[in-house]
C-alpha positions in Angstrom: 0.1 0.2 0.1 1.4 3.6 -1.2 0.0 6.5 0.9 0.1 9.6 -0.4 -1.3 13.2 1.2 -1.3 16.7 0.7 1.0 19.2 2.2 -1.5 20.3 4.9 -3.0 16.5 5.6 -6.2 17.0 4.8 -6.2 14.8 1.6 -4.8 11.1 1.4 -4.9 9.0 -1.7 -3.9 5.3 -1.6 -2.8 2.9 -4.1 -2.8 -0.7 -3.9 -0.4 -3.4 -5.2 2.6 -3.2 -7.1 3.2 0.1 -9.2 3.4 -0.5 -13.1 6.7 1.8 -13.2 8.2 4.8 -11.3 9.9 7.3 -13.2 10.7 11.1 -13.8 9.0 12.6 -17.0 10.0 15.5 -18.7 7.6 15.8 -21.5 6.6 19.3 -22.1 3.1 18.6 -20.9 4.5 17.9 -17.5 7.0 20.8 -17.5 4.1 23.3 -18.0 1.6 21.9 -15.5 4.4 22.0 -13.2 5.0 25.6 -13.7 1.5 26.5 -13.6 0.6 24.3 -10.7 3.8 25.2 -8.4 2.4 28.8 -9.1 -0.7 28.4 -7.5 -0.9 30.4 -4.0 0.9 28.3 -1.4 1.4 25.5 -3.8 4.4 23.2 -2.7 7.1 22.6 -5.0 7.4 18.8 -6.7 9.5 19.1 -9.9 13.1 17.9 -9.5 16.0 20.0 -9.7 16.4 19.5 -13.4 12.7 20.1 -14.0 11.6 16.4 -13.9 8.2 15.0 -12.3 8.8 11.9 -10.3 5.8 10.0 -10.8 4.6 6.5 -9.5 2.4 5.0 -11.8 -0.4 2.4 -10.7 -3.4 1.0 -12.6 -6.2 3.6 -12.1 -8.3 0.9 -10.2 -5.8 0.7 -7.6 -6.1 4.1 -6.8 -8.3 6.0 -4.6 -9.0 9.1 -2.1 -9.3 7.9 1.3 -9.9 11.2 3.0 -10.7 14.7 1.7 -12.0 14.0 -1.5 -14.5 16.9 -1.3 -11.3 18.9 -1.5 -9.9 17.8 -4.4 -10.0 20.1 -7.8 -9.5 18.6 -11.2 -7.2 20.9 -12.9 -6.8 20.9 -16.9 -3.6 22.6 -18.5 -5.8 23.6 -21.7 -9.4 23.5 -22.6 -10.2 19.7 -24.3 -7.0 18.0 -22.9 -7.4 14.5 -21.7 -5.4 15.1 -19.0 -6.4 15.6 -15.3 -4.0 16.9 -12.5 -6.3 16.8 -9.0 -5.1 19.4 -6.5 -6.0 19.7 -2.9 -7.8 23.2 -2.8 -6.9 23.4 1.1 -3.2 23.6 0.2 -2.6 23.6 -3.7 -0.9 19.8 -3.4 -0.9 18.3 -6.8 -1.6 14.8 -5.9 -2.7 12.3 -8.9 -2.7 12.7 -12.5 -5.4 10.6 -14.6 -7.1 10.5 -18.1 -10.1 10.9 -19.9 -9.4 9.0 -22.9 -9.5 5.9 -21.9 -5.7 5.4 -20.3 -6.0 2.9 -17.6 -3.6 4.3 -15.2 -3.0 6.9 -12.5 0.1 8.8 -11.7 0.8 9.8 -7.9 3.4 12.5 -7.4 6.2 10.7 -6.0 6.8 14.4 -3.9 3.5 13.7 -2.3 4.2 10.1 -1.0 4.4 9.6 2.8 6.8 7.3 3.3 9.6 5.9 0.9 8.4 6.6 -2.8 9.7 3.8 -5.2 13.0 5.1 -6.5 12.6 6.1 -10.3 13.5 3.2 -12.7 13.7 5.3 -15.8 14.2 9.3 -17.2 11.4 9.3 -19.8 10.6 11.9 -22.5 14.0 13.4 -21.8 13.7 15.4 -25.4 11.8 17.8 -23.8 14.6 18.6 -20.6 15.1 22.2 -20.6 18.7 21.6 -19.6 20.9 18.8 -18.3 19.3 15.8 -16.8 20.8 15.4 -12.9 20.8 11.6 -13.0 23.6 10.3 -10.4 22.1 6.9 -10.3 22.6 6.7 -14.0 19.3 5.4 -14.7 18.2 4.3 -18.6 17.5 7.8 -20.3 14.5 7.8 -23.1 14.0 10.8 -25.0 10.6 9.2 -25.4 8.7 6.5 -24.2 10.6 3.2 -24.3 9.4 -0.2 -25.5 9.9 -1.7 -22.2 7.4 0.7 -20.5 4.7 0.0 -23.1 4.9 -3.5 -22.4 4.8 -2.9 -18.6 1.5 -1.0 -19.5 0.2 -3.7 -21.9 0.9 -6.6 -19.3 -1.0 -4.2 -16.6 -3.8 -3.6 -18.8 -4.2 -7.7 -20.0 -4.3 -8.2 -15.9 -6.8 -5.8 -15.4 -8.9 -7.3 -18.4 -8.5 -10.9 -16.8 -9.3 -9.2 -13.1 -5.8 -9.9 -11.5 
């Protein structure tokens, strides 16, 4: 069980089971959203020093709000976007990202994980990085989404289809 909470503790998210992946994303959408969300009044920072966003990805059916759901606000970077970032209205902490377009996973922001978030396994969408990457653990670096990541998503989707 992984637990994430907003900065003030009024909203709590839980995810069960094993994550699909833990990664740092540098896509242009994540970077633009980070600038906007960290700019909200009193919002805590969540980006890495090099601009990447550390995420722990779970099947969406394994992520739920267990406290303070009424305080969550859905934020979209732009009208018509399928991507939702859920922000706790009490302290403007971003907690979860999910999608309206049939994607079956949800991303929990590692900065909001209470204890020992899973260590990132890879850096993805690095072709959008604004500057040099900070990668002291020498994680695999991918300019886009690597086939191994896509295979993990496929495996998770199949497990969902077969109720595992």
